[in-house]
C-alpha positions as CSV (number, residue, x, y, z in Angstrom):
1,M,73.9,18.9,18.4
2,E,71.9,20.1,15.3
3,P,72.4,16.8,13.2
4,F,71.1,15.0,16.2
5,Y,67.8,17.1,16.3
6,I,67.3,16.8,12.5
7,M,67.8,12.9,12.9
8,V,65.1,13.0,15.6
9,F,62.8,15.0,13.4
10,A,63.4,13.0,10.6
11,A,62.7,9.9,12.7
12,G,59.4,11.4,14.0
13,L,58.4,12.1,10.4
14,A,59.0,8.4,9.3
15,V,57.0,7.1,12.4
16,A,54.2,9.5,11.6
17,G,54.3,8.5,8.0
18,L,54.2,4.7,9.0
19,F,51.2,5.5,11.5
20,F,49.1,7.1,8.9
21,H,50.0,4.4,6.3
22,V,48.9,1.6,8.7
23,L,45.7,3.6,9.5
24,G,44.8,3.7,5.9
25,L,45.2,0.0,5.5
26,F,42.9,-0.5,8.5
27,S,40.4,2.0,7.1
28,R,40.4,0.2,3.7
29,L,40.1,-3.3,5.3
30,L,37.0,-2.1,7.4
31,R,35.2,-0.5,4.4
32,P,32.9,-2.6,2.8
33,R,34.5,-4.2,-0.6
34,R,33.3,-2.5,-3.8
35,V,32.9,-5.3,-6.2
36,L,31.2,-3.6,-9.1
37,G,32.3,0.0,-8.6
38,Y,29.0,1.8,-8.9
39,Q,28.4,5.3,-7.4
40,R,25.2,7.4,-6.9
41,R,24.2,9.7,-9.8
42,D,24.6,13.5,-9.0
43,D,22.0,14.3,-11.6
44,F,19.3,12.0,-10.5
45,L,16.7,14.9,-10.8
46,S,17.6,18.3,-12.7
47,D,16.6,21.6,-10.9
48,Q,13.6,21.8,-13.2
49,E,12.5,18.2,-12.4
50,R,12.8,18.9,-8.7
51,L,10.6,21.9,-9.0
52,C,8.3,20.0,-11.1
53,L,8.1,17.3,-8.5
54,G,7.4,19.9,-5.7
55,T,4.6,21.6,-7.8
56,V,2.9,18.0,-8.3
57,E,3.3,17.1,-4.8
58,E,1.7,20.6,-3.5
59,A,-0.9,20.2,-6.4
60,V,-2.2,16.8,-5.2
61,G,-2.0,17.4,-1.6
62,G,-1.4,15.1,1.4
63,N,-3.8,12.1,0.4
64,Y,-1.5,11.1,-2.3
65,R,2.3,10.3,-2.5
66,V,4.5,11.1,-5.6
67,F,7.3,8.8,-6.5
68,P,9.8,10.1,-9.1
69,R,11.5,8.2,-12.0
70,V,9.4,5.1,-11.6
71,A,10.1,2.2,-14.0
72,A,7.1,1.6,-16.3
73,G,7.5,-2.0,-16.2
74,T,6.8,-2.0,-12.4
75,V,3.4,-0.4,-13.0
76,L,2.3,-1.7,-16.2
77,T,2.5,-5.4,-17.5
78,G,1.2,-7.7,-20.1
79,D,-2.5,-8.2,-20.2
80,R,-3.3,-11.8,-18.9
81,S,-5.9,-12.4,-21.4
82,F,-3.2,-12.5,-24.2
83,G,-0.8,-15.3,-24.8
84,R,2.5,-15.9,-23.0
85,R,4.5,-14.6,-25.9
86,R,2.4,-11.3,-26.4
87,R,2.6,-10.6,-22.7
88,R,6.6,-11.1,-22.8
89,A,6.6,-8.8,-25.8
90,A,4.7,-6.0,-23.8
91,V,7.1,-6.4,-21.0
92,A,10.0,-6.2,-23.2
93,T,8.7,-3.1,-25.0
94,L,8.4,-1.3,-21.6
95,S,12.0,-2.3,-20.4
96,G,14.0,0.9,-19.8
97,R,11.0,3.1,-20.0
98,V,10.4,5.5,-17.1
99,L,7.6,7.4,-15.8
100,D,8.9,10.7,-14.7
101,F,6.3,11.0,-11.8
102,L,3.8,8.5,-10.3
103,V,0.8,9.7,-8.1
104,C,-0.4,6.8,-5.7
105,S,-2.9,6.9,-2.8
106,A,-1.2,7.6,0.4
107,A,-3.3,4.9,2.1
108,D,-2.2,1.9,0.1
109,A,0.2,3.2,-2.6
110,H,-2.1,2.2,-5.5
111,P,-1.1,4.0,-8.8
112,L,-3.6,6.5,-9.8
113,C,-1.9,8.7,-12.2
114,A,1.4,9.0,-14.3
115,V,3.2,12.2,-15.1
116,L,5.5,12.7,-18.0
117,A,7.4,15.9,-17.6
118,A,9.4,16.9,-20.8
119,P,11.4,19.9,-22.1
120,A,9.6,22.5,-24.2
121,E,11.5,21.3,-27.1
122,A,11.7,17.8,-26.8
123,S,13.9,15.5,-28.9
124,R,12.3,13.1,-31.4
125,R,13.7,10.3,-29.3
126,R,11.6,11.9,-26.3
127,R,8.6,12.3,-28.3
128,R,8.6,8.6,-29.2
129,E,9.2,7.7,-25.8
130,A,6.2,9.7,-24.6
131,A,4.0,8.2,-27.4
132,L,4.7,4.7,-26.4
133,L,4.1,5.4,-22.7
134,R,1.0,7.4,-23.7
135,A,-0.5,4.4,-25.6
136,A,0.6,1.8,-22.8
137,C,-1.0,4.0,-20.1
138,A,-4.2,4.4,-22.1
139,D,-4.4,0.7,-22.8
140,A,-4.1,-0.1,-19.2
141,G,-6.5,2.6,-18.2
142,L,-3.8,4.5,-16.2
143,P,-4.4,8.3,-16.5
144,L,-1.3,10.2,-17.9
145,V,-0.7,13.9,-17.4
146,E,1.9,15.7,-19.5
147,L,3.6,18.6,-18.2
148,T,6.2,20.7,-19.7
149,L,9.4,21.5,-17.5
150,A,9.6,25.2,-16.7
151,D,10.9,27.4,-14.0
152,G,7.5,28.1,-12.7
153,Y,4.0,26.7,-12.9
154,E,0.4,27.8,-12.5
155,L,-0.5,25.7,-9.4
156,T,-4.2,26.0,-10.0
157,A,-4.0,24.7,-13.3
158,V,-1.8,21.7,-12.5
159,R,-3.8,20.9,-9.7
160,R,-7.2,20.7,-11.8
161,E,-5.4,18.6,-14.4
162,L,-4.0,16.2,-11.9
163,L,-7.3,15.9,-9.6
164,D,-9.4,15.4,-12.7
165,A,-6.9,12.5,-13.9
166,I,-6.9,10.9,-10.4
167,E,-10.8,10.9,-10.2
168,S,-10.8,9.2,-13.5
169,A,-8.7,6.7,-12.3
170,E,-11.1,5.8,-9.5
171,V,-13.8,4.8,-12.1
172,R,-11.3,3.2,-14.5
173,I,-11.8,5.5,-17.4
174,A,-8.9,5.5,-19.8
175,P,-8.0,9.2,-21.1
176,T,-9.1,10.2,-24.5
177,P,-6.0,9.9,-26.7
178,E,-5.1,13.1,-28.6
179,P,-4.5,13.0,-32.2
180,M,-1.0,11.6,-33.0
181,A,1.8,12.8,-35.0
182,A,3.1,10.9,-38.1
183,D,6.0,9.7,-36.2
184,E,3.8,8.4,-33.2
185,E,1.6,6.6,-35.7
186,S,4.7,4.9,-37.0
187,L,6.0,3.9,-33.7
188,L,2.8,2.4,-32.6
189,A,2.5,0.5,-35.8
190,E,5.9,-1.0,-35.1
191,L,4.7,-1.9,-31.5
192,A,1.7,-3.5,-32.8
193,A,3.9,-5.5,-35.3
194,A,6.2,-6.5,-32.4
195,M,3.6,-7.9,-30.3
196,Q,2.5,-10.2,-33.2
197,E,5.9,-11.7,-33.9
198,P,6.0,-15.3,-33.3
199,D,8.9,-15.1,-30.9
200,G,7.4,-12.3,-29.0
201,R,10.5,-10.1,-29.2
202,V,10.8,-6.4,-30.0
203,P,12.6,-5.9,-33.3
204,T,16.1,-4.7,-32.8
205,G,16.9,-1.1,-33.6
206,R,13.4,0.1,-33.6
207,V,12.0,1.3,-30.3
208,R,14.4,0.0,-27.7
209,R,17.0,2.1,-26.4
């Protein structure tokens, strides 16, 4: 009788395996088809960036909304008083650039203040990115606050800096630029040259990622 029970047990295993195989086929058929093969980033914001976001939100209060990782090109665009080629060049220059945080009015989501949050020892590439965004925001009259990523913040100081920037945005006052380092001056000279090129393109290998 033992061989009989062994055969019954083996048949049961085979039926169970077939059942789970068919179940797996149905589940794959019911799942949306993945055409491009993307997945969500696990590191959208680092721990320090999340802490900075929470600090900015607490500093500005409930009358404002803070959005992280906003593409600069969705906030800034080429000046309509310039020609089409220069506008296209201005838009292309901002391609791939990101504002770490954007403070907007809670009432109508109007952008009031951009925030850059960089490590204490930022790379040269990061400094060049900051110089570009600093110049673009100043040109557009969008106040820009720069914070250093840290494990803690003085909330009162951050609140004062942000609210002062927001108040200046209400009257369309562009922030006074600080003295630039040599590499920042070089970057801005390259950008100015790019804007003047006949085809309106940013030179390859200069400031684009």
